[in-house]
C-alpha positions, 0 to 999 in steps of 0.5 A: 486132237493135236499132240500136246507139246511143251514147245519151250523145251522139246527134245529133238535130238537125233538118235539111233533107232535102237535108242528111239525105242529104248527111251520109251517105257516098256509096254506089254501091248500084246496083253491089253486085248479086252476079252469082251471087245467086239468089232461088227461091220454094220455097212459098206459104200463103194467110193470108187474102183479100189476103194470102199468105206466100211462102217464098224461098231466097237463094243466093249465094257468100261467099269463093268458097263457096256459102251460102243463106238462108231468107226469108219475105215476106208479100204484102198486096194493098192494093187488097183491102178485107178486109185491112189493115196496121196497128201492133201495140204492146206489150201492151194497145196500150201502150208500155213494156210490151213483148211478143213479135210472137206475143203481140201477134199473138194479142191483136190477133187479127192474121193475121200479123205481124213485129217493128217499130221500133228502140228504146233497150234501156236506156230504158223500151221505146218506139219510136224513130221515130213511130207511127200506129195505127188512125189514132191518132198514138201517137208523133211522129218524133224529130229524128234525120237519115235515119229513114224511116217507112212509112205508109198514107194515107186512100186505102190508098196506101203511103208510105215517106219521112222525117218531122218534127214541129212542136208548141207548148203554148199557155196561157190567157194566150196564152203558148206553149212548144215541144213536144219530142214525144209519148211519146218517151224521152230522147236527146242533141243534137249539142252534148251537151245532154240532150233533156229539159233545158228540154224539154217533152213530152207523154205520153198514155195509150199510155205505160204507166208512171208514170215518164216519161223519168226518167233522173236527168239532169233533174228533172221538173215534171209537169202533168195536162191533162184535156178541155184543162184543167189539173187538176193540177200537180206542181212539182218532182214527178211525177204518180203515174199513167199519163195518162188516156184523156181527156187527157195529162201534160206533163213539163217540165224547166229552162226548161220548168218555169219556163214552167209556173210562170209561165203554168199554173194549175190550172183553166186551159184549155190547148191543144196544137198540133202536127202531123207533116209530111213532112221535105221541106217540098216535100212535102205529106202529110195526115198526119192522115188516115193509117191507119198509120205505123211508123218504122224506120232507113235507106231500102234500095230506091228506084225498084226499085233499091238506095238510098243509105243514109240512116243510117250502118249500121255498127252493122247490119253482118255477116250477121244476121237482117233485117226490112224493109218496102216496097211495089211500083211500082203501090203496089197490094202491100205487102211484109212481109219476115223474113230468117233467120240461124239454123242452115243459113240464113246471114242477109243483109248490108244490101247483100244485103238490098237486093238480095233486096227488089228481086228480090221486087218491092219498088220502095221500102222500108226496113228495120225492126229485125232481128237477135235482135229478128227474128220473123215470125208467120203463122196457117195456113190454117184455124187461129184462132192464128198461130205463129212461122214464122222461126228466131230468132237467139237461139232465143227470141222477144224482147219488142219494142216494137211490130210490123207486123200483117196484119189481116183485116176480112172479115166471116163467109163461106160455108164454102169448105172443110173438111179433116182435119189429121193427121200426115204418117203414123202408126205402128201403135198410135199415138194420134193426135188428129185436127182438123177445120178449115175456112175461108170464102171469105175464107180465114178460119177457121170458129169451131171451136165450130161445127164438130163432127164424128163420126169413122170409119174404113174397113176395120176399120183402127183405132178412134176415141175422140172424135177420137183415132185409134188405127190397128191395121193398116198400109197406108192408113187412110181416115178420115172426119169427118161435120159436119152435111150435110158430109162429109170424108175423108182417107187416112192412111198407117200405117207397119208394117214393110213400109212402112218403108225404114230405122230409126235409133237416135240415139245416135252421141254417147252414152256410158253412165253407171251410174244414168243414164236415157236417152230415145233417139230412134228415127227411122223413114223410110218408103219414100215418103221420110217421116221421124218419130220413132217415139213412145217407147211403140211401141219395144221395146228390148232391151239387150245387154252391161249390166244395164239396165231399160226403162220408158216408152221409156227405158233405165235403166243399173242396173249396167255390171259391167265392160262396155265397153259395150252393144248396143242394139236398137230394134224397131218392128213387127218392123222392127229397128236396132242401135247399139253404145254404149260406156261413158262414164267421167265424171271431175269435175275442178273442183266447189269442194266436193272438187276445184278449182284456183286461179281469178281473175277477168280482163277485156278491155279493162281497163275491163270490171269482173269478179270471181269469188266462191265461193257456197253454194247453198241445198243447201250446194253450193259453186259459182263465180260470175263477175260481170261489167259490160261497161257500164263500158267505152268501148272498141269491139269485143268485151268479155270477162270471164274465170274463169281457171284454173291452167294448170299442171294437166294433164287426163289422157287424151283426154276426148271431152266437156267437161261443166259446170253453169251457172246462166244469167242470160238475158243472151244473151251468149256462153258459151266455154271456152279450153283449151291443147292439147299444142302450146301452141295455144289451143282455144276451145270454144263452150259456149252461143252465147246464155245464154238460160236462167235457173237451173242447166243442164247444158252438153255440148261435144263435143271431137271437133269441135275440132282438139286435140293431147292432153293439154290444160289448162283456161285459162278459162270466160268470157262474151263481149259481142259488139260486133255486137247488143250492145244486145241483150245484158245488159251486167251479170250473173252466172253460176254454174259448177259440176262441170266434168267430163270424159268419156272415151268408152270403146272397145267390144270387138273381135270375135275374128278367126276364119277359116272355109273352106268348099267349095261342094257339100262338107260338109268345113269348116275353122275356124281350121285345124281340120277339121269337117263340116257337115250342109248343104254350101254350094250355088250357087242362081241364081248366088248362094252360099247358106251355112249360117248357124248354123254359120258365124255361131257359128264367127266369133263371132256370135249366131243367133236363130230366131223360128218364128212369123215363120220369121225368123233374126236374126244379131248380131255386133259391133254389127251385126245382120240379120233374114232371113225364110225365102222372102222376099228382103226383109231388114233389115241394120243398120236398113236394108231391103235386097233380096237376089237370092236368098231364104233358104231351108231345106235339110235342116232348116237355114237357108242364107242369101245369102253376099253379104248376110251379107258386105256387112252384117256386116263379113266379109271373103270370099275366093273361089278359082274353081279350087277353088271354096272360100270363106274367111270371116274 
């Protein structure tokens, strides 16, 4: 999330500290604790000496409903000499060259990191607040009331406070002019005056582009200074270079340009006199000795309690991802915080964030940029690179201007631990690369180039080729890695049929189309509760009911041949699962080449600009283009751009899916469809919560997730630019729309409704009223009824298979399947392991099986007459 700003009229006036606080409405923060909120520590990982990543879950209620939020907190021991906090900046330590937090952490070799300061997304990409990195001042505080910063002083003590800036440029003739700031972008003062009108600003090598705040409002005069000497002046022009490392470029406009003309000449010496000070004159910080500083927005916690907001937080409303920074009461611990709003994690409000910070130990702290910018990365123990540890709001890692990094300063240490990295469990014949990692006494990774290993496995459980292990037997494989004089072993569970508790084919929403290829996940769960997808190459597929081809773990539908659906059987090491999948009937409703309805553009509010056009792709295919410009609107709230369709066209039947192809523009705006159902009510369909892709993409919406009274009509496809986090999203863009299709999920055939009557210890049987004779009568063994499986299943419309090698009988009926092994109580029914009280057995060369297992798992209705000992199966 990026702080929303009215950049046309921002208030940047310099105020005394008392006025800064008095300008904000009073907030009784100490009274907003949610009585039922709890914070639970659910895990922690050492990152390096002096830094640990703790994982928390916040639980509370909203509107009388429980919810939870995941949060990651990095605690940094500020007394540890081998760890430090510092600022990471863009790409190659330059502003205007934004980068993801993960990219910055990898570039700077940070152990961990989080996104940093707020910034104007419409400007060059520089932090709003001050920045000191590695002891060097890179940006000065802005003149914005109520902005807090986090700093570390020369004694490694943390500081959270407001700061100001004073500066001037002194020429050879001792004339001076006020310096507006260093590496600052344009803004507006309270009276509406542009900051750079009559302004003089300094730009250093940290500003990574030639353009220096040229937004068209002012015309620059620029001065190049090297080694405190003026070397070039561009009167009413720009100097076509990035500032050199041994100097800086001054940007002047208006009266400042007049000052340059009157008092500066090439070859003259020049003095830049400036300093960063506390906003409160009574405080005396030695800012020149600060090790780091990063700006942010409002204070959140003070003296271990929620503080009054120092900034208006209306733009930071609602439940979002959040990032924050603070320290403990004893000033020995820094807290780097990231809270998630993604999936089951529901984010926090600003007041909830305050409460969370207090509960995890923050004495004084402030918020950082959050929302869609929220990213936290951390290096797993023994690894050399960090990874993303939170879930971002938009599903992508946004490029931001800076971040807070955690760095190890420890020297190489003695080897502390070596360990083998392997999946939680493996499957028989799965090829698994194993890694041999280690860390030293400071918890930093050992150079992988110095860690080579010879691999082996005990008990003839598999084989190695280099570090790739292929288990050939189920059970526990003891693998060993030998490196020099060191040896490390690990037990790896290898799951075969006997280790599995269930198998599931993930095809709940699948509908088959002729000519399509499907890669269908098969998920295995072990008896120990571990779950993984089986590698596709290890799954044996059988497809009943349609013509298909299976190759490389994928099923291609060759012909449906009038079928209403298929039965998919997946097997792994003799453990099986079945799924019934109906035929999907796709009907294209709108494609502009063959079928279309009248389409117009619309917008809301009216000062939004939108338009629709018919375009032709390079392949000659026609599609609809929806153009939008939300920047033209001055209204508050959400903004909409519509491609409206003729609602007089009725969609036949009851489609289950709405599909369409969309050419995305990476705008991060919200894409929806509006349908009108038979009651006249609008039904709003989420097509993409964030348009975070570029190029064509097929989107599918399951209409069964919505309350719809059929038949339906399509009213519009539209883009929403939300008020919350608006400056995180593109204000202008265009998307393509094509092949709007409705899919109808066909019905599977229902089995015949037969009836069979049997009597215990009697061979006489009745099938749909007709008398027949069995070779083996039903019997009772240990209180369980055993029945002849083949005859009964054939009579009730099922299929029975016999595997002589495994002595296994398989029953398939109406999308249900059960595997039974002779003299084995363990069975597999519809992908679940079940245990019978009595095992199947052979009687008179016929297989008899427990009736209860069949009836419970094949959907049979069983009626028992105790007087006549007669069984009726339907």
